C-alpha positions as CSV (number, residue, x, y, z in Angstrom):
1,I,0.0,0.0,0.0
2,D,1.4,3.4,-1.0
3,P,0.3,5.9,1.7
4,S,1.6,9.0,-0.3
5,G,-1.9,10.1,-1.4
6,I,-3.5,9.9,2.1
7,N,-4.9,13.2,3.4
8,T,-7.6,12.0,5.7
9,V,-8.4,9.0,7.8
10,Q,-11.2,8.1,5.4
11,D,-8.5,8.1,2.6
12,L,-6.5,5.5,4.6
13,I,-9.6,3.4,5.3
14,D,-10.5,3.4,1.6
15,L,-6.9,2.5,0.6
16,V,-6.7,-0.4,3.1
17,A,-10.2,-1.7,2.2
18,G,-9.3,-1.7,-1.5
19,A,-5.8,-3.2,-1.1
20,S,-4.9,-6.0,-3.4
21,T,-1.9,-8.3,-4.1
22,P,0.4,-7.6,-7.1
23,D,-1.6,-10.2,-9.1
24,G,-4.8,-8.3,-8.5
25,R,-6.4,-10.5,-5.7
26,N,-8.3,-8.6,-3.0
27,L,-6.4,-8.9,0.4
28,G,-9.6,-9.3,2.3
29,V,-8.9,-6.5,4.7
30,R,-11.5,-4.2,6.3
31,A,-10.8,-0.9,7.9
32,S,-13.2,1.3,9.9
33,L,-13.2,4.1,12.4
34,V,-14.7,2.9,15.7
35,E,-15.0,5.4,18.6
36,G,-12.1,7.5,17.4
37,S,-9.8,4.5,16.7
38,L,-8.7,3.1,13.4
39,V,-9.6,-0.6,13.3
40,I,-8.0,-2.8,10.7
41,G,-8.8,-6.5,10.4
42,S,-9.2,-9.5,8.1
43,V,-12.6,-10.3,6.6
44,R,-11.5,-14.0,6.3
45,P,-12.2,-16.2,9.3
46,H,-9.2,-17.8,11.1
47,T,-6.6,-15.5,9.5
48,T,-4.0,-13.3,11.0
49,L,-3.3,-9.8,9.8
50,S,0.2,-8.4,10.2
51,I,1.0,-4.8,9.6
52,S,4.6,-3.6,9.1
53,D,6.6,-1.0,7.2
54,A,8.2,-2.0,3.9
55,G,11.6,-0.8,3.1
56,G,12.5,0.8,6.4
57,G,9.5,3.2,6.4
58,T,7.8,4.5,9.6
59,S,4.2,4.9,8.5
60,A,2.9,1.9,10.4
61,L,4.9,2.8,13.4
62,A,3.6,6.4,13.3
63,L,0.0,5.2,13.1
64,G,0.5,3.0,16.1
65,F,0.8,-0.3,14.4
66,A,3.9,-2.1,15.8
67,G,5.1,-5.2,13.9
68,V,7.9,-7.6,14.7
69,G,11.2,-5.9,15.4
70,E,9.8,-2.4,15.5
71,A,10.6,0.0,18.4
72,K,7.1,-0.2,20.0
73,D,7.2,-4.0,20.2
74,V,7.3,-4.8,24.0
75,F,9.4,-7.9,23.6
76,R,12.0,-5.9,21.6
77,L,11.9,-3.3,24.4
78,L,12.6,-6.0,26.9
79,E,15.6,-7.2,24.9
80,E,16.9,-3.7,24.6
81,A,16.4,-3.0,28.3
82,A,18.2,-6.2,29.2
83,T,21.1,-5.1,27.0
84,A,21.1,-1.6,28.6
85,V,21.2,-3.1,32.1
86,D,24.1,-5.4,31.2
87,E,25.9,-2.4,29.8
88,R,24.8,-0.1,32.6
89,D,23.6,2.4,30.1
90,T,21.4,4.8,32.1
91,D,20.5,7.0,29.2
92,T,19.1,4.1,27.3
93,L,17.3,2.8,30.4
94,N,15.6,6.2,30.9
95,E,14.5,6.1,27.3
96,M,13.3,2.5,27.9
97,I,11.2,3.7,30.9
98,R,9.4,6.1,28.6
99,S,8.9,3.4,26.0
100,F,7.5,1.0,28.6
101,T,5.2,3.7,30.0
102,D,3.9,4.2,26.4
103,A,3.5,0.4,26.0
104,I,1.6,0.1,29.3
105,E,-0.7,2.9,28.3
106,R,-1.4,1.3,24.9
107,T,-1.9,-2.0,26.6
108,A,-4.4,-0.5,29.0
109,G,-6.2,1.1,26.2
110,M,-6.4,-2.1,24.3
111,R,-7.6,-4.0,27.4
112,G,-10.3,-1.4,27.8
113,A,-11.4,-1.8,24.1
114,Y,-11.3,-5.5,24.3
115,G,-13.1,-5.5,27.6
116,A,-15.9,-3.4,26.2
117,R,-16.2,-5.8,23.2
118,A,-16.1,-8.8,25.6
119,R,-18.9,-7.2,27.6
120,Q,-20.9,-6.7,24.4
121,V,-20.3,-10.4,23.4
122,L,-21.5,-11.5,26.9
123,Q,-24.6,-9.3,26.6
124,V,-25.4,-10.8,23.2
125,G,-24.9,-14.3,24.7
126,E,-27.2,-13.5,27.6
127,N,-29.8,-12.1,25.2
128,L,-29.6,-15.3,23.1
129,A,-29.9,-17.4,26.2
130,N,-33.0,-15.4,27.3
131,Q,-34.6,-15.8,23.8
132,N,-33.9,-19.5,23.9
133,V,-35.7,-19.8,27.3
134,D,-38.6,-17.8,25.9
135,L,-38.9,-19.9,22.8
136,T,-38.6,-23.1,24.9
137,I,-41.5,-21.9,27.1
138,R,-43.6,-21.0,24.1
139,L,-42.9,-24.4,22.5
140,S,-43.7,-26.1,25.7
141,D,-47.1,-24.2,25.9
142,V,-47.9,-25.5,22.4
143,E,-46.7,-29.1,22.9
144,D,-48.0,-29.6,26.4
145,A,-51.5,-28.3,25.8
146,D,-54.2,-30.2,27.8
147,L,-55.8,-32.5,25.2
148,A,-59.2,-32.7,26.8
149,R,-59.5,-28.9,27.2
150,A,-58.3,-28.4,23.6
151,A,-61.0,-30.9,22.3
152,V,-63.7,-29.1,24.3
153,E,-62.6,-25.7,22.9
154,L,-62.6,-27.1,19.4
155,A,-66.1,-28.6,19.8
156,K,-67.4,-25.2,21.1
157,S,-65.8,-23.4,18.2
158,E,-67.2,-25.9,15.7
159,A,-70.7,-25.5,17.2
160,V,-70.5,-21.7,17.0
161,Y,-69.2,-21.9,13.4
162,N,-71.9,-24.3,12.3
163,A,-74.6,-22.2,13.9
164,S,-73.3,-19.1,12.1
165,L,-73.3,-21.0,8.8
166,A,-76.8,-22.2,9.3
167,T,-78.1,-18.7,10.2
168,G,-76.3,-17.3,7.2
169,T,-77.8,-19.9,4.9
170,R,-81.3,-19.3,6.2
171,L,-81.0,-15.5,5.8
172,L,-79.7,-15.8,2.2
173,S,-82.5,-18.2,1.2
174,L,-85.2,-15.8,2.2
175,S,-86.6,-13.7,-0.5
176,L,-89.2,-10.9,-0.9
177,F,-91.8,-13.6,-1.6
178,N,-91.2,-15.3,1.8
179,Y,-91.9,-12.0,3.5
180,I,-95.2,-11.4,1.5
181,R,-96.6,-14.8,2.5
């Protein structure tokens, strides 16, 4: 993806959503803006999406996407911090503290976002469970109807229906001559 023509977040979303391989196949990537955050993911189930800069660029890093080996990668920070401790490099350690603070803040933000999504998933699950209970109760009401009571109600309904038909037939068979007699 060439980000040179991007001027707005929507431009980036459109560029990512329309991305394709060199042979023209769609990458199957979706991008959207959710609650002020850019969300990029795969539209294909059971796939992993990796974002990194090509050719030593820094666009992905500047947008907050940290790939393997980039400065914002926590494991890379741990390796660099261990090296700085071994070398007793206090300047690098102070820089590492700032980087770890940033990583902790990002992690807390991600935990919050995932926590909110997990809560939504749980609510949907609870709603589905409640609907399942309601449908089970309705099904039980239909399947467990009292057969004797249902037969009596049916007989009453048939009697009323037949009486209505008979009355209607008699009324329709009357004519002006029947009234004159």
